[in-house]
C-alpha positions as CSV (number, residue, x, y, z in Angstrom):
1,M,10.4,-11.5,-19.1
2,A,9.5,-7.9,-18.7
3,K,7.8,-6.8,-15.5
4,S,4.3,-5.6,-16.0
5,P,3.4,-2.0,-15.0
6,F,0.2,-3.3,-13.4
7,P,-0.3,-4.8,-10.0
8,K,-1.4,-8.4,-9.7
9,S,-5.1,-7.6,-9.1
10,M,-5.2,-5.3,-12.1
11,R,-3.5,-7.9,-14.3
12,K,-6.2,-10.4,-13.3
13,N,-8.9,-7.8,-14.2
14,I,-7.3,-7.2,-17.6
15,R,-7.1,-10.9,-18.3
16,L,-10.8,-11.3,-17.4
17,Q,-11.9,-8.3,-19.5
18,K,-9.9,-9.5,-22.5
19,A,-11.5,-13.0,-22.2
20,R,-15.0,-11.3,-22.1
21,I,-14.2,-9.2,-25.1
22,R,-13.0,-12.2,-27.1
23,R,-16.1,-14.1,-26.2
24,E,-18.6,-11.4,-27.0
25,V,-17.0,-9.7,-30.1
26,L,-16.6,-11.7,-33.3
27,G,-14.5,-9.3,-35.4
28,I,-10.8,-9.6,-34.7
29,K,-10.2,-5.9,-35.6
30,K,-13.0,-4.8,-33.1
31,Q,-11.5,-7.1,-30.5
32,K,-8.0,-5.5,-30.9
33,E,-9.6,-2.0,-30.7
34,L,-11.5,-2.8,-27.5
35,I,-8.4,-4.4,-25.9
36,D,-6.3,-1.4,-26.8
37,K,-8.9,0.9,-25.4
38,L,-8.9,-1.2,-22.2
39,Y,-5.1,-0.8,-21.8
40,T,-5.2,3.0,-22.5
41,E,-7.9,3.4,-19.8
42,L,-6.0,1.4,-17.2
43,L,-2.4,2.5,-17.9
44,P,-2.7,6.0,-16.3
45,K,-4.2,4.4,-13.2
46,A,-1.3,2.0,-13.0
47,K,1.2,4.9,-13.2
48,E,-0.6,6.8,-10.5
49,E,-0.5,3.7,-8.2
50,K,3.3,3.2,-8.9
51,E,4.0,6.9,-8.1
52,K,2.0,6.8,-4.9
53,P,4.3,5.4,-2.2
54,A,3.2,2.4,-0.3
55,S,2.7,2.6,3.4
56,S,5.9,4.3,4.5
57,A,5.5,3.2,8.1
58,G,7.8,0.3,7.7
59,T,10.7,2.1,6.0
60,P,13.9,2.4,8.1
61,E,13.8,6.2,7.8
62,R,10.2,6.4,9.0
63,R,11.0,4.0,11.9
64,K,13.9,6.2,13.0
65,E,11.8,9.3,12.8
66,K,9.1,7.7,14.9
67,A,11.7,6.6,17.5
68,T,13.2,10.1,17.8
69,V,9.7,11.6,18.2
70,A,8.9,9.0,20.9
71,K,12.2,9.8,22.7
72,E,11.4,13.5,22.7
73,K,8.0,12.9,24.2
74,V,9.6,10.9,27.0
75,K,12.1,13.7,27.6
76,K,9.4,16.4,27.7
77,A,7.1,14.5,30.0
78,P,7.5,15.6,33.6
79,E,8.7,13.0,36.0
80,K,6.0,11.6,38.3
81,K,6.9,11.2,41.9
82,T,5.6,8.0,43.2
83,K,5.1,7.2,46.9
84,V,6.7,4.0,48.1
85,V,4.3,2.2,50.4
86,K,5.7,-0.5,52.5
87,A,3.6,-3.6,53.2
88,P,2.6,-4.1,56.8
89,K,4.7,-6.6,58.7
90,K,3.2,-10.0,59.4
91,K,3.4,-11.3,62.9
């Protein structure tokens, strides 16, 4: 079974639109024309979504990049000197 070029939500939309076309239009040729038109309108959108990378925050390269940036920030930050305060002795 070939994988569809459309995401799941778009496949659902196509299925609903095809059902609507088949209910409303009686001519089989007209139905095929409208369904073909539906696919031609949606196919470029599906290609754009495939080309657009998903959130790259979770990729290993991106995580390594974030880690190195965080380490550099820690190195650049000046060390804060803290005073050590001793608690008073109880009698």
